[in-house]
C-alpha positions as CSV (number, residue, x, y, z in Angstrom):
1,M,117.9,123.5,120.8
2,R,114.4,123.8,122.3
3,V,113.5,120.9,124.7
4,I,109.8,120.2,124.8
5,N,108.0,118.3,127.5
6,V,105.6,116.3,125.3
7,N,103.3,115.2,128.1
8,V,102.8,118.6,129.5
9,T,102.3,120.2,126.1
10,K,99.9,117.4,125.2
11,L,97.7,118.3,128.2
12,K,97.8,122.0,127.1
13,I,96.6,121.1,123.7
14,Y,93.8,119.0,125.0
15,S,92.8,121.8,127.3
16,L,92.7,124.2,124.3
17,I,90.5,121.8,122.4
18,I,88.1,121.6,125.4
19,I,88.0,125.3,125.7
20,F,87.3,125.8,122.0
21,K,84.4,123.3,122.2
22,Q,83.0,124.8,125.4
23,L,83.0,128.3,123.9
24,R,81.6,126.9,120.7
25,I,84.2,128.8,118.6
26,K,83.5,128.5,114.9
27,M,86.2,126.8,112.8
28,C,87.0,130.1,111.0
29,D,87.6,131.7,114.4
30,R,89.8,128.9,115.5
31,V,91.9,129.3,112.4
32,S,92.1,133.1,113.1
33,L,93.1,132.5,116.7
34,I,95.9,130.1,115.6
35,R,97.2,132.6,113.0
36,K,97.4,135.2,115.7
37,M,99.6,133.0,118.0
38,P,103.3,133.8,118.3
39,K,105.4,131.8,115.9
40,P,107.3,129.8,118.7
41,L,103.9,128.7,120.1
42,K,102.7,127.6,116.6
43,E,105.9,125.7,116.1
44,I,105.4,123.8,119.4
45,L,101.8,123.1,118.6
46,R,102.7,121.8,115.2
47,F,105.5,119.6,116.6
48,I,103.1,118.0,119.2
49,R,100.4,117.5,116.6
50,N,102.8,115.7,114.3
51,K,103.9,113.5,117.2
52,L,100.4,112.7,118.4
53,I,99.0,111.7,115.0
54,D,100.1,108.3,113.7
55,K,101.5,108.7,110.1
56,K,100.4,105.3,108.7
57,S,96.9,105.5,110.2
58,S,96.5,109.0,108.7
59,E,97.7,107.8,105.3
60,M,95.2,104.9,105.3
61,A,92.4,107.3,106.3
62,F,93.4,109.5,103.3
63,W,93.2,106.5,100.9
64,R,89.9,105.3,102.3
65,N,88.4,108.8,101.7
66,R,90.0,108.8,98.2
67,L,88.4,105.4,97.4
68,N,85.0,106.8,98.5
69,I,85.4,109.8,96.2
70,D,86.4,107.5,93.3
71,S,83.2,105.4,94.0
72,G,84.9,102.2,95.0
73,V,87.4,102.0,92.1
74,F,90.6,104.0,92.3
75,K,91.1,106.4,89.4
76,N,94.6,106.4,87.9
77,S,94.4,107.8,84.3
78,H,96.0,111.0,85.4
79,Y,99.3,109.3,86.1
80,Q,100.1,109.0,82.4
81,R,100.1,112.8,81.7
82,L,101.9,113.5,84.9
83,M,104.7,110.9,84.5
84,L,105.2,111.6,80.9
85,G,105.3,115.3,81.7
86,I,108.0,115.0,84.3
87,A,110.0,112.7,81.9
88,Q,109.4,115.1,79.0
89,E,108.4,112.2,76.8
90,P,105.6,112.1,74.2
91,D,104.7,108.4,75.0
92,D,105.9,105.4,76.9
93,T,108.2,103.9,74.3
94,F,111.3,104.8,76.4
95,L,110.0,102.3,79.0
96,R,109.8,99.4,76.6
97,G,111.3,96.2,78.0
98,K,112.5,97.9,81.2
99,I,112.0,97.3,84.9
100,V,110.0,100.3,86.1
101,A,109.2,101.2,89.7
102,D,107.3,103.9,91.5
103,F,108.5,104.8,95.0
104,G,105.7,105.8,97.3
105,C,103.1,104.6,94.8
106,G,100.0,104.5,96.9
107,P,97.2,102.0,96.1
108,R,95.7,103.7,92.9
109,G,97.7,101.8,90.3
110,S,100.1,104.5,89.3
111,L,101.8,102.4,86.6
112,V,98.7,100.9,85.1
113,W,98.8,103.4,82.2
114,T,102.0,101.9,80.7
115,T,102.2,98.4,79.2
116,S,105.7,98.8,77.7
117,P,107.8,97.7,80.8
118,S,108.8,94.1,81.3
119,L,108.0,94.6,85.0
120,R,106.0,97.3,86.9
121,I,106.7,97.6,90.7
122,G,104.9,99.8,93.2
123,I,107.0,100.4,96.3
124,D,105.4,101.6,99.4
125,V,105.7,101.1,103.2
126,L,101.9,100.5,103.3
127,A,101.8,97.9,100.4
128,D,100.6,95.1,102.7
129,K,97.9,97.4,104.2
130,Y,96.7,98.3,100.7
131,A,96.5,94.6,99.7
132,D,94.5,93.8,102.8
133,E,92.1,96.7,102.6
134,F,91.9,97.4,98.9
135,K,92.3,93.8,97.6
136,D,90.1,94.0,94.5
137,N,91.7,97.2,93.3
138,I,95.3,96.0,94.0
139,I,94.8,92.7,92.2
140,S,93.3,94.4,89.1
141,H,96.3,96.7,88.6
142,N,98.6,93.9,87.2
143,M,101.5,95.4,89.1
144,I,103.8,94.0,91.8
145,Y,103.3,95.9,95.1
146,L,106.4,95.7,97.2
147,K,106.4,96.7,100.9
148,S,109.4,98.9,101.8
149,T,110.5,99.7,105.3
150,E,111.6,103.2,106.4
151,D,115.2,102.1,106.0
152,V,115.4,99.5,103.2
153,I,113.8,98.9,99.8
154,P,113.9,95.1,99.5
155,L,115.2,94.9,96.0
156,P,118.7,93.8,94.7
157,S,121.2,96.6,94.0
158,N,121.4,97.8,90.4
159,F,118.0,96.3,89.6
160,V,115.6,99.1,88.4
161,D,115.9,100.8,85.0
162,V,113.5,103.7,85.6
163,L,112.3,104.9,89.0
164,F,109.4,107.4,89.3
165,T,108.4,109.1,92.5
166,L,105.7,111.7,92.9
167,N,105.6,113.8,96.0
168,A,106.6,110.8,98.1
169,L,110.0,111.5,99.6
170,D,108.7,114.1,102.0
171,H,106.6,111.2,103.5
172,V,109.6,109.2,104.7
173,D,111.1,109.2,108.2
174,S,114.7,109.6,106.9
175,F,115.3,111.4,103.6
176,P,119.0,110.7,103.4
177,N,118.4,106.9,104.0
178,M,115.8,106.6,101.3
179,C,117.8,108.6,98.8
180,S,120.6,106.2,99.3
181,E,118.3,103.3,98.7
182,I,116.9,104.8,95.6
183,I,120.4,105.2,94.2
184,R,121.3,101.7,95.2
185,I,118.5,99.9,93.4
186,L,118.9,101.9,90.2
187,K,121.0,100.3,87.5
188,P,124.1,102.2,86.3
189,G,122.6,104.4,83.6
190,G,119.1,103.9,85.1
191,E,116.9,107.0,85.3
192,F,115.3,108.8,88.3
193,I,112.2,110.7,87.3
194,G,110.6,112.6,90.2
195,S,108.4,115.4,91.5
196,F,109.1,117.1,94.9
197,N,107.1,119.5,96.9
198,L,109.4,122.2,98.3
199,D,109.4,124.3,101.4
200,E,106.1,122.9,102.9
201,L,105.8,122.8,106.6
202,P,106.0,119.3,108.1
203,T,102.7,117.4,108.7
204,P,102.0,114.1,110.4
205,T,102.1,112.3,107.0
206,E,104.8,114.5,105.5
207,P,107.4,114.9,108.2
208,Q,110.2,116.2,105.8
209,K,110.5,119.8,104.8
210,L,112.4,119.5,101.5
211,D,114.4,122.2,99.8
212,E,116.7,122.4,96.8
213,E,119.8,122.1,99.0
214,S,118.9,118.9,100.7
215,I,117.7,117.3,97.4
216,H,121.0,118.1,95.8
217,Q,123.0,117.0,98.8
218,Y,121.4,113.6,99.3
219,L,120.3,112.7,95.8
220,L,121.0,114.8,92.7
221,N,124.8,115.3,93.5
222,K,125.1,111.5,93.0
223,L,123.2,111.6,89.6
224,N,123.7,113.2,86.3
225,V,120.8,115.7,86.1
226,E,119.2,115.8,82.6
227,S,116.2,118.0,83.3
228,Y,115.5,120.4,86.2
229,R,112.4,122.5,86.3
230,I,111.0,124.4,89.3
231,T,108.0,126.7,90.0
232,N,106.1,128.1,92.9
233,Q,102.8,126.6,93.9
234,R,99.8,128.5,92.8
235,K,96.3,128.2,94.2
236,D,94.1,125.7,92.3
237,E,96.6,125.3,89.5
238,G,98.4,122.1,90.6
239,Y,101.1,121.2,88.1
240,E,99.7,123.1,85.2
241,A,102.5,125.6,85.0
242,F,104.8,122.8,83.9
243,F,102.5,121.8,81.0
244,H,102.1,125.4,79.8
245,G,105.7,126.5,80.4
246,N,104.6,129.2,82.7
247,L,107.3,128.7,85.4
248,S,108.3,131.3,88.0
249,Y,110.1,130.6,91.3
250,E,110.8,132.7,94.4
251,K,113.1,130.7,96.7
252,G,111.8,129.9,100.1
253,K,108.1,129.8,99.1
254,P,106.3,126.5,98.6
255,G,107.1,125.1,95.2
256,Y,107.3,122.1,92.9
257,L,110.5,120.6,91.5
258,W,110.4,118.2,88.5
259,V,113.7,116.3,87.8
260,R,115.0,113.7,85.4
261,A,118.4,112.3,86.2
262,Q,120.6,109.3,85.4
263,K,122.7,107.2,87.7
264,L,126.3,107.4,86.8
265,T,127.8,104.3,85.1
266,L,130.5,102.4,86.9
């Protein structure tokens, strides 16, 4: 186990930044320099960067930028194709009359596309921040936004019929804890429909490096898996491989996993 003196390393990083600026090194040269660093040094620098940058502040900065790109009104039409694609459903009739939630929903209105559910719930640790900063957008979505903590989803057990999650479980502080909470709030026979990013290096906003083994250990082994599709990430293609059936996967390289599974009945 490597012990890192955060304060000392922090000073080293600041010194490197000052040197870069003084030497007026171009960004491409900085990237090249980092690539040439020994792997242990890169791991230390990555660890310190992730500790220095506040996760929630970085998430909010991302959404402010997204709102600016969307010209002041969050765009959310893409969620329909994506969520139906993961579920392998032609339309939203399978959600009719059900309590549907999206864990790690963000502020864009991820469930606006479906009017079939009896209740639509967006679950996010930043739900209160979204309401404060993006008030008009949040109100217009006709969803319930529920603030979760990093340990507890404040819903009754056996409450949700269908739970979506899209590249959100690598954002949590404790992957095992949140998997347990997701299973707890699902009704017996309720469905989990999710997308995971696999084998990506941790970042300040995505501290978990997920792989198939951990996802099975903490989540899927406790569910009945109905659909399991996996592919490597390809530059500029996003999720298109799933829609075109062009799936190929080499274990250990960054990938996407799409799953539909059912909570076992009591």
